[in-house]
N, C-alpha and C positions, 0 to 999 in steps of 0.2 A: 336556023343553022344547026346542023348536027356536029356535035364535038364529040370525039373519041377520046378516052383516057389514054395518055402514052404509057405503054408498059415500064414499069420502072425495075431497075436492076435489083434494088433493096428498098425494103420499107423505110420511110423517114421515121424517126422518133415520134412524130406526132399522130402516127398511124398506129401505133402500140396501146391498144386500149387498155392495158393493165398499168400503165405509167401514170403517176399523180396527175391531175387535169392541168396544174399550173405549169408544169413540165411541157405538156403536149402543147399548150397554148404560146408559150415562150417559144419553143422549136420551130413551130409554123411561122410565127411572127418573124423570125430571124431569117427565114428564108424568103420573105415577101419584098420585092422591092417598093420604093415609095410611091410608084404609080400604081401598082398592085395593090398596096395597102389602102390607097384611097378608093380604087374601085370597089372595095369590099367595105365602104362604109356608104354605100348607097344602096338604095333597096333592090336594084336589078345588078346582082353581082355577076361580072364578067368570068368566064372560066380561066383558071390559071394551069395551062398544060403540064408545065414543065414539072409542077408539083402533082398532077393529077386530079385537080379540084375541078369538078364540073360547073357551071353556072347555078347559080341560084336567085331565086326571086323572094323576098321579104314578104312582098304585099299578099296577104291572104286574109279572106274574111270569114266569120263564124259568129255572125250576130245571134243567128237562132237556127243554126245549121250548117254544113260547109256551102259556103256563098260562091256564086257566080264562078262554077266549076262544073258544070253538068248536073248530074243524078246525086242526089242526097236525099235524105229525110229532112223535111221541112217542118221545123218545129213551129209552135206559136211564136210572133214576133216577142221581143225582149219584154215589152210593157206589160203583154199579157202572161211571161213568166213571172213578172213583178205581182201580178195580181193573184198568183197562187198561194204567196207568203209561205212556200214550202223550201227550205233549205238543200233538203236531200233528194227531191224532184229535181231542183236546178242543177244539183251536183250531178245527178244521174244523166241529164240532157247534155250537160258539159261533157261528161266521160263518151257519151255515145256519138256525139260530134267528133270526139277526137280519134275514137274506133272508126269512123268512116274517113277521116281525115287521113289516117296511117294507111288505109287500104286504097286510097286514091293517088296519095303522094307516090306511094312504093310502084304501083300499076305506072303512074307516068315516068317514073325514073326509070324504068326496066326499058320502058320504049325509046328513052331518050339518053342512054349512055350515063346515067345518074343526073342528067340536067333537069330542072323545073322551071317551067314557064310561070308568068303571075297566075295566083290564085291555085297552084299546085303544091304548095310548101306546106310546111308545117309551123309557121309562124304566123299565129293569127292576131289580128288587130281588133281584139274583142277581149273583153267586154267595154261596152260604153257605159261608163258610170258617172256621168254629167248628171246634175241635179235637173229634176223636169219642173224648172221652178217657174214656166209659165205656159199654160197649153197651147199656144199660139205657135210654139216651135215646132216645126215639122220633123226634127229628128227627135223630139221627145219619145217617140214610139222605139227608138233602140234603146231605151234607157229602163231602169227597174222602177222609175217614179221619181215621186217629189221630196221623198225623206232619205236624210242620210243614213240613219241606222239601216232601215230596210234595204236600201241600195248597197251598202257596206256589206252586210250578211249574205244577200243574194249574189253580190259580184264576188266575192271570197269564196262561195260555195260552186258557182261557175268555173273560177280560175281553178279549184281544186279539181275540179272534174276535167278540164280540159288538159291539165299537167300531170294528172295521175300522182301515185305515191311510191314510185321506184325510188330506191335511195341514190341511183347514179343518173338514170336518165328521165329526160321528160316525155311524157306520151306527146303532147305538142307544147308550145310556147303561147301563152296568153300574154295580153297587152292591154293594161287598164288605159283607158283614153275618155276625156281629152284633158289633161292637166292645164290650166284650171280656170275655173269662173267662165265656163263655156257653154252658152244655151241659146245662141241665136241673138239677134235677127241674123239669118242666113245671109241676107243681102249686103250686111255689113261685116261680115266676119273676117275678111281678109284686111282689114284695116282699124277695126273697132278696139277701143281701149275701156275694158270692164273695171269701172272705179269704184271700189267697196271699202268699206271698214276693215280693219284688223278683226273685228267680232264677228261678221258676218263670213269672213274668209275662214276662221277658225270653227265658227259653229256651223256653217251651212256647206260651205264649198271643197273642204278638205276632209272632213273626218271618214269619209267612205273611201277616200283614195288612201288614207291612213291603213285602214281596215284591211284593203285589197293589198297592199304592200307587205304589212304585216303577215299577210297570209301566204305570201312568196311569190307573188306576181313575177314574172320573168322579165317583162318589159312595161315601159310606161309611155305613152306618146303625148306630146305637147299639143296645144291647141294652137289654133289660126290666130286668136286675137292677143291682144296685148292686156295684161292684169296689173293694174295701178302703173302704167307707164312701161311695164318690160313686157317684151315679146316672149310669149310663153316658150318658144322653141330656143330662146337665148336670155333666160332667166336667172338670175344669180340668186334670187331670194326663193324660188321654187327649188332649184338644185339644192340649197342649203338645207330647206325643209325636207325633202325626199331622201338624200344620202347622209345628213348629219342627224336630224332629228329622228328620222324613221329607219334608217339603216338599210337603205335600199341598195343593193349590189347589182341588181340587173343593169340592162341597157335601157338607154333612152332613144326614141325615135321621132323625129319630125312628123307633122301632119303632111300630107302631100301637097308639096309646093308652099309650106309654111315658110320655109327658109327663104325663098324667094320673095315674100312678103315682107320680108323685113326691111328690103329696100322699095319693093314695088308697092306695098299696101300701108305701111307704117310709117315708110321714107326716114327710117332713122339711120340708115348708111347711104353710101353713094351708089352702091352697085353689089353684084355678086360675089365678089372676092371678099369685100369686107363683110358681106352677111355670112357668108360661110366660115370665116374666121370667128365672127361674134358667136355663131351658134356653137362651134367646135368649142370656143374657150369655155365657155358657160355650161358645157356638159351635154350637149346634144349630140349622141354617138353615131345615129345612124340617119341620113338623109333620106326621106322619102323624095324624091325628086333627081335633079341633076346638080343641083348648085355646088355640091361639095368637089365636083368636077374642079371647081376653082381653088381648092385647098391646094394644089401645085403651086398655083401664083401666089397664093397668100403666104406659102412656104417660102418661096422666092423673095417674097417683100417682108420677111420676118414678121408677118401679123399672126403667125402659129409656128409651133416647134414641133420636130418629129415625135418629141416625146408626149405631148398633147395628143396627135394622132394615134400614136401605140397605147394610150391610155383608152381611148375609144375603142380601137380595135380589140382591145383584150376583152373588153365586155362584150363586144358583138360576138367573137369567137366562141367565148364561153358558152353563149346560147347555142350556137351550133354543135359543140363538142357535147353539149348535154341531149341534144336532140339525136345524137348518134351518127351525125351527116360524116363523119369521117371514120367510122367503124365498119368491120364485117357485118353483113346484114344479121347473121346467125347470132351475133351478140346483143343484137336492139330488138328489145322487146316490141311488138308489134309490127315488126317489119314483114313479117309475112300473113299479116291479117288478109284474109282473103277477099277479093272484091264483091263478094256475095252477101256481105255484111250490110252493103251500101242499100238504105230504103228496104232493109227486111222487114218481115214480119213483126219480129220483136221490137224492132226500133219504131215502127209504124205506130206499134200499140201503145208504146212510150208517148208518142206525139199526141195520140189521142187521148190518153189519161192526161197529159198537160193542158190539153185544150179544154177539157171538162172542167179541171180544177183551176182554169183561168176564167171561166164564162162567171161573169157577176150578175145576179139578178138583183134588179134595182127595184122593181116592183111587182107584186102579185096579189090580184083580189081574189085568188082560188081557181083561176083560168088553167094555171099550170100545176102539176103535169095536165096534159091534155086528157080530157075525160074519155072512156071508154065508148060513151053515148056518142062521142063525135062521129058524124058522118061524112063530112065535107070540109076540105081546107083550102084556101086560096094563099098561095105564095106570091108575094110581090115585091117590087123594089130593084134598084139598079145593082144592090149588092148581092142578089140572091143566087143569080147563075154566073158571078163572076170571080175568075179565078184569081185576079188581083186582089179581091177582098180577102183573101186567103194568105197572100204573100207578105205584104208590107214592103220595106224595102231590104237590101243586102241578102237576097234569099238566093238558095239553090233553086234545083229544079226536081221535079218528081214525075215519074212515067204515070201517076195516079194522084191528081189533085181535086179532092172530093169537094164540089161547091157545096153550098147549103141546100140548093134545088136537088144536088144528087143524093145527098144524105139523108134528107126528108124523103123523097120519092122512094129511097131504098128501105125507109124505116117504116112508112106508113101502112097500116094492114090493108091487104087486098079486100076489095069491095067500098074503100073510102073513095069518095072523088075527090081528086086532086088537082089544081089546074095552078097556072103559071102566068105572070105578066111581068114585065119590066115596071109599068106602072107609069114612071116619071122619070126624069133625066137626074144625074148625080149633081149637076151644077145650077147656077140660078137661071138658065135659060128661061126664054119668055113663053116657051111651049108649054101649053096647059097641061096637068095629069091626064093620061089616057081615059075619058070617059068611060071606055069599054071595059077597062080593068076595075074602076070603080063599080060598075054594075055586077061584073062578076063576083066581086068581093061581098056584093049585098045579098048573094045567092048562096054564100059559104056560112056553113056552121062557124068558123072561126077563119080570120085572115092574119097572116104571118107576113109583116112588112120589114124587108131588110133595108133599113137606111143608113144614113152617116156620110162616110166620107170613103175616097179611095187613095192610092199611093200617089196617083198622078197629080193630087192635089195638096199633097203632104209628104214632105221628105226632106232630102240633102237638095242644097243649092245644085241646079242643073238636071237632077233625076226627076223632080216633081214638076216636069214642064207646064202642067194645067195650071200651077198656082201663081196667082199674082203678084207674090212677093218672095221669089226665088225659094219655094218649098215650105215657107212658113204660111200659116193661115192669118186672114184679118180679122176672122170673125170665129168663134167656136160654137155658135148656134147651128143647128139644122138649117141648110139653106130656104130662101123663101119657096122654091119649087115642091121641097121634100114638106115643108110645113102644110102647104096647101093641098098636098096628095094625102097628108095622115089626116087633115081636118074633114076632106071628103068623105074618106074612111069611117072616120067617127060618127059623121051625118049617116051611115047605113044604119046605125044602132045594132051592130053586130059585134062580137067581140074581136078586139084587135090586140095581137102580141107584137110588140116592135122588138126587132133585133138590130142593136146599132154595130156597126162595124166601123173601124178607124183606130188610129193609134194614139188618142189621148181623149182628154174630157170633152163631151158634147153637151152643151146647156140646151137643154130641151124640156123647160118648165111645162111648156103646153102640152107636151105628149105625154109629161107625166099624169096630167090631168085628163088626158083623152083616152089613154091605152089601159087596157085591162092587165097587161103585164109586159115588163121592159127587161130585156137581156142585152149586157154589153159583151159582145162576143171578140172584139179587138180584131187584130189580124190572126186567125186561129191555125194557121199552118195547113198542112198536106192531109190530114184527117179533120178538119174544121167541120166539113158538112156532116160527118158522122158523129162527131162531138156534140153539135148543136142539135141533132135530131135526138141523140142519147137523153139530154137535158129535157127537151121539149115533152118527150113520151114518158118522162120518169125513170128511164131506166136508171139514172144516177142522178146525184144531185149537183147542181151548179155550185162549185166549189170556190169560186173566186171572190176576192175583196179588193175594193178599190185602192190600187196604190197612188191614186192622185185623188184631188179634191176636184168635184165638178162644181163649178161656179153656176150662178143662175143666168149670168149674161156677160159678155164681153166688158161691157162698162163697168163691172165689178173688179177687174183687173187692173194693177198698176201700169204705167207706161211701160211698153216691152223693152226698151233700151235700158230701163233702170234697173241696174243688178243689185239694188237694196233689196233686201227680204221682208221689209216692212209691208204688210199688206197681203204679202205670198203665202200660197200653202196652208195647211191646217195650221202649222206652227205659229204663224204671225197675223193670220188673217181676222180681219175685223167684222167683215160682211157675212152673213149665214150664207151656207152654200145650198145649192140643190141638192147634193149628195155629198157626205162626208168623206173624208179618207178613212180607209179600212172597213167601210161599210159593205153589206152584201147580206142578201137574203137566201135562205133555202127552202127546203121541203120539210122540215122539221123544226121543232123549236127547242130553245136553249134557255137554262137558267145558270147564273152565276151566284155562288154562295162563301160564307166563311173566308173572307180574304184575312191572310195572316202576315204580319210581317215580321222579322226579326232582325237585329233589336229593334225597338222602338224609338230609341234615341242613338243617333249616329255621332262618333268621333270623327274629326278630320282624318281623311285616308281610309274611311270604312266603307265595308261593302253590306249590301242586304239583301238578305233570302225572302223573297215575296212569294206567295202561293194563294190559289184561289180554287175552289172547287167547282168543276163545270159539270152539268148533267143534261143529257138529251131527255126533255120531256114530251118529245112528240111521239108520233105512231111509227116511225120509220128511221131507219139507220141514216146518218148524216155527218156531216164536216163543218167544223167551224174554226176561226183562228182566234185565239186567246190573245190579247193585246195588251201590254203594260205600258203605262204613260206615265210619266211624272209632270208635276206643275210646281215652278218656284214661288217662293215668297215674293211679293211685292217689292219691286226695286231692282229685281236682278237683271233688267234689261235685254235679256236674251227672249226665246221660244215662250210664249205663255204656256205651251204644252209640248212635250216631246215624246216620242215612242222609244222605250228604251229595250223592249223584248217582245217576242211573240212567239206563238206555238200553235200547230196544227192540231187539230183533235179530231178524230173520227170514234164515234160511239153508237153502238145500237141503242134502239130505244129503251129509256129507262136505266141506261147505264152513266155511271158517274165517274171521273177521275179528278185527282188533285192536281194541278199543274204548278210545278215550282220554276223559279227563275232566280237567279244571282244578278243583283245590279252592282256596277262596279262602282269603285270610288269616285270616278270622273263624274258620275251621275249627277252628283251635288255641287259641280263647279259651274261657273258663269264666267264670260269672257267680258273685259272691258273693249272700248272703241279701238283700242291699239292691237287688241289680240290676245292680251296677257290674262291666262286663266287664274282664278282663284276660287277657293272654296267658299261658298256663301251660305251663312248661317241662316237658322230659321225654320220654320215650319214648311216642310214640302209635302204635298199631297201625291200620294201612289194612288192610279187607278188601275183596276182591272176590268176591261171592258172588251166589248166585240166591235167596236168602231171607235173612232176617234172621239173622247169624251165632249161633245158638243150638243148644244140643245137638239138642233137639227136630227140628230141620230135617233132621239128620243121620240120626235113627231112621226119618224118612220118606222117606229115599231121596234128599236133595237133594244134589248133589254137594257135596263138603267145601270150604268157603270157603278162597280164597287169602290168605294174611296176611304182610305185611312191615311193619317197624317204621321210623318216621321219628323221629329227634332232633330236638326242639323247644327252642331255645335262648331 
């Protein structure tokens, strides 16, 4: 329906851009009826013609590009951005997404008299900063990985990019989701109660949310599940932490349909009226869904007050004002962003760089970069020509999605013989691998096999329709058909380069033995094919490091439904992984030296300066990630080791640099089972490393981490 704005005889005070923000909010609030107020507390805001307010839809996605709204630059999926370990790169990606969002939003608003449909607004429900605690979770691809520190830092950088740094206006509004303790199983999320200790809550599930809140995120989204008995979209405890401890002043939004889950899934209330009242009373300001329609009845029954409605509406309106939705376009930065920026050459170049810096080289016996003497290459596998292997979930569209087949074909020198076959199916079908493809590979100098998983098998409930368990994976190994295919390729006794695609850890110990090189390319985005080709042919370094631990087998994992951190991720694991967190090889070699700590003895509340010298001792320029970890004295009860800081380094051959970091006073604290923090005295170990300091990293050829001890009193 096309809604035209009604000409107004004189502007209302809320339209006056130079008035203080609080005055403008109060003026608009005073002019809305109760029914109109309630309409503004649902994601699909109806128009208010007598005030000249167009319809606005809050539901928009920007996981790795403007999502579900046509043309956009498709950046690598979030887990791939996590693999970059690069704050500034992630900030630039967020900023670029916001630029395209401004162009698209204002183009849509001009066509619709200021109104916007779903996915056309400026309020983005991203980033997803849930902890990727279990590799079976299908939505783990939307996250920055398994570590709270890495997730918090990259999440904060993404938010800063999306929101910009203007003193008065937001470029777009970011939303950290899903608070809290939410990471599968997808099939149970609408009624599941995640029961965890205060220690795990404070040490694993909340630190990254706190970091992003303190970075100024405009919104926080509640999860579908309960946490320790309380529905996350109506949790007094989470709201107390969020607003009283962390000082959050933005708005809180429910996940879509989550308020209905309070009575339908969790069965905590008799019906929608009571669910709407409970959610509003406990701080849920905006309802993604339609349950808040029932606030009118809740008000009639004295289950809520108009004061509580106004409290939430003030928070929601503040975001609209900060986006400039009520101001003249000439006053709002970005309102004149031309549509030509969308999917521009500069933006695609950034997507290509992000993809290159996300690709993790897991093994290389010297086959990569491909030698100039190579004369023939066979490309096989269900991911090689797949557009879906680029996209992941929550994606936008691009008029040029460069598959791995296209990228490699574009880059291969003329005179090479290049072939392609799908070779095998992506699932566990009983159809055997193609004998013709195996034969063709036997005739090639090098085989590049693109295996792994695809978004139809992993993702959100309802989207990954080929998943047997609502979007999750039941097993993290390569499936039987792909393993059989790889075994036949190995039998050819010709070099095999394996490229893994997918949104998480893929357990492939056989492949590590069989293949000459292995790359994990994730879901690499619209320039993924070019980026992979750049790496294969040695035009660039594979710059990624694992943001997750790769187990050897599914049986090494604790039960999926158990949210206790014991046995999970590199921080608590007791079983040796196939590949450790933070691991990744390159085409050059590195050395660490001269680890320095100052001071060497700590007093309570003290910070520590740590620095290390890193040198490129190889023959070509390269990129690495210096990682600082600490390990507490025995008896702390928390993580056995934890990442404290990281820094990306790019150096020419022979060059060296000193990398310095400040470790905060909170580094030396632990939490008891109730979640109370305390300083923990004793000898703490501080590591400078190029991967998590575990024995498996040394077996894979990572330089031995440097370690020093600091005495904490």
